[in-house]
C-alpha positions as a Markdown table, in Angstrom:
| # | Residue | x | y | z |
|---|---|---|---|---|
| 1 | Met | 0.0 | 0.0 | 0.0 |
| 2 | Ser | 1.4 | 3.4 | -1.0 |
| 3 | Glu | 1.7 | 6.3 | 1.4 |
| 4 | Pro | -1.0 | 9.0 | 1.3 |
| 5 | Cys | -0.4 | 11.9 | -1.0 |
| 6 | Ile | -1.8 | 15.4 | -1.2 |
| 7 | Thr | -2.0 | 18.0 | -3.9 |
| 8 | Phe | 0.6 | 20.7 | -4.4 |
| 9 | Arg | -2.0 | 23.3 | -3.3 |
| 10 | Glu | -2.7 | 21.5 | 0.0 |
| 11 | Ala | 1.1 | 21.1 | 0.6 |
| 12 | Ala | 1.6 | 24.8 | -0.1 |
| 13 | Gln | -1.2 | 25.8 | 2.4 |
| 14 | Arg | 0.2 | 23.5 | 5.1 |
| 15 | Leu | 3.7 | 24.9 | 4.7 |
| 16 | Gly | 2.7 | 28.6 | 4.1 |
| 17 | Val | 4.5 | 28.8 | 0.7 |
| 18 | His | 3.4 | 29.3 | -2.9 |
| 19 | Glu | 2.5 | 26.3 | -5.0 |
| 20 | Asn | 5.4 | 27.1 | -7.3 |
| 21 | Thr | 7.8 | 26.7 | -4.3 |
| 22 | Ile | 6.3 | 23.2 | -3.8 |
| 23 | Arg | 6.9 | 22.4 | -7.5 |
| 24 | Asn | 10.5 | 23.7 | -7.3 |
| 25 | Trp | 11.1 | 21.6 | -4.2 |
| 26 | Ala | 9.6 | 18.5 | -5.9 |
| 27 | Asn | 11.8 | 19.1 | -9.0 |
| 28 | Arg | 14.9 | 19.4 | -6.7 |
| 29 | Gly | 14.0 | 16.2 | -4.9 |
| 30 | Ile | 13.3 | 17.8 | -1.5 |
| 31 | Leu | 9.7 | 16.5 | -1.7 |
| 32 | Ala | 8.8 | 13.1 | -3.1 |
| 33 | Thr | 6.1 | 13.0 | -5.7 |
| 34 | Val | 3.8 | 10.5 | -7.3 |
| 35 | Thr | 2.7 | 11.0 | -10.9 |
| 36 | Leu | -0.9 | 9.9 | -11.5 |
| 37 | Pro | -2.0 | 8.2 | -14.8 |
| 38 | Thr | -3.5 | 11.6 | -15.7 |
| 39 | Gly | 0.0 | 13.2 | -15.6 |
| 40 | Arg | -0.7 | 15.2 | -12.4 |
| 41 | Arg | 1.8 | 15.0 | -9.6 |
| 42 | Lys | 1.0 | 14.7 | -5.9 |
| 43 | Val | 3.3 | 15.1 | -2.9 |
| 44 | Asn | 4.1 | 12.5 | -0.3 |
| 45 | Ser | 2.3 | 13.7 | 2.8 |
| 46 | Ala | 5.0 | 12.3 | 5.0 |
| 47 | Asp | 7.6 | 14.6 | 3.3 |
| 48 | Val | 5.3 | 17.6 | 3.8 |
| 49 | Glu | 4.9 | 16.7 | 7.5 |
| 50 | Arg | 8.7 | 16.3 | 7.9 |
| 51 | Leu | 9.2 | 19.8 | 6.3 |
| 52 | Glu | 6.4 | 21.2 | 8.5 |
| 53 | Gln | 8.1 | 19.9 | 11.6 |
| 54 | Gln | 11.5 | 21.4 | 10.5 |
| 55 | Met | 10.0 | 24.8 | 9.5 |
| 56 | Phe | 7.6 | 25.3 | 12.3 |
| 57 | Asp | 8.6 | 22.8 | 15.0 |
| 58 | Val | 5.1 | 21.4 | 14.8 |
| 59 | Pro | 4.5 | 18.2 | 16.7 |
| 60 | Arg | 3.5 | 15.1 | 14.8 |
| 61 | Arg | -0.3 | 14.9 | 14.2 |
| 62 | Met | -2.0 | 11.6 | 14.1 |
| 63 | Glu | -5.7 | 12.3 | 14.4 |
| 64 | Asn | -6.4 | 13.8 | 10.9 |
| 65 | Pro | -3.5 | 13.9 | 8.4 |
| 66 | Asn | -5.6 | 15.9 | 5.9 |
| 67 | Ser | -6.3 | 18.8 | 8.2 |
| 68 | Ile | -4.6 | 22.1 | 7.6 |
| 69 | Pro | -3.1 | 23.4 | 10.9 |
| 70 | Val | -3.4 | 26.9 | 12.1 |
| 71 | Leu | 0.2 | 28.0 | 12.6 |
| 72 | Pro | 1.4 | 30.8 | 14.9 |
| 73 | Thr | 2.2 | 33.9 | 13.0 |
| 74 | Ala | 4.4 | 35.8 | 15.5 |
| 75 | His | 7.5 | 34.8 | 13.6 |
| 76 | Leu | 6.2 | 36.6 | 10.5 |
| 77 | Arg | 6.1 | 40.0 | 12.2 |
| 78 | Arg | 8.7 | 42.5 | 11.2 |
| 79 | Pro | 11.3 | 42.8 | 13.9 |
| 80 | Asp | 10.9 | 46.6 | 13.9 |
| 81 | Ala | 7.0 | 46.5 | 13.9 |
| 82 | Asp | 6.8 | 48.1 | 17.3 |
| 83 | Val | 9.0 | 51.0 | 16.2 |
| 84 | Tyr | 6.6 | 52.2 | 13.5 |
| 85 | Pro | 3.1 | 53.1 | 14.7 |
| 86 | Gln | 0.1 | 51.9 | 12.8 |
| 87 | Val | -1.6 | 54.6 | 10.8 |
């Protein structure tokens, strides 16, 4: 039985990157893909989970592997965000 796979869009949403980034990573071998008979590619969900853990230090999820996590966004704030007041 093969490992579960997800679409490039789902992988991009889980990792917070653009779909083209997922394509580039797949082309470079960072993410394993499976080519369907229709020619479309899907990403190995275990690889996405591995990257997710490395990027966001997210603990392993077992309950629903297809769910998209809500990730903390504090690391996305500009370091000088408090210096400039909101207008």
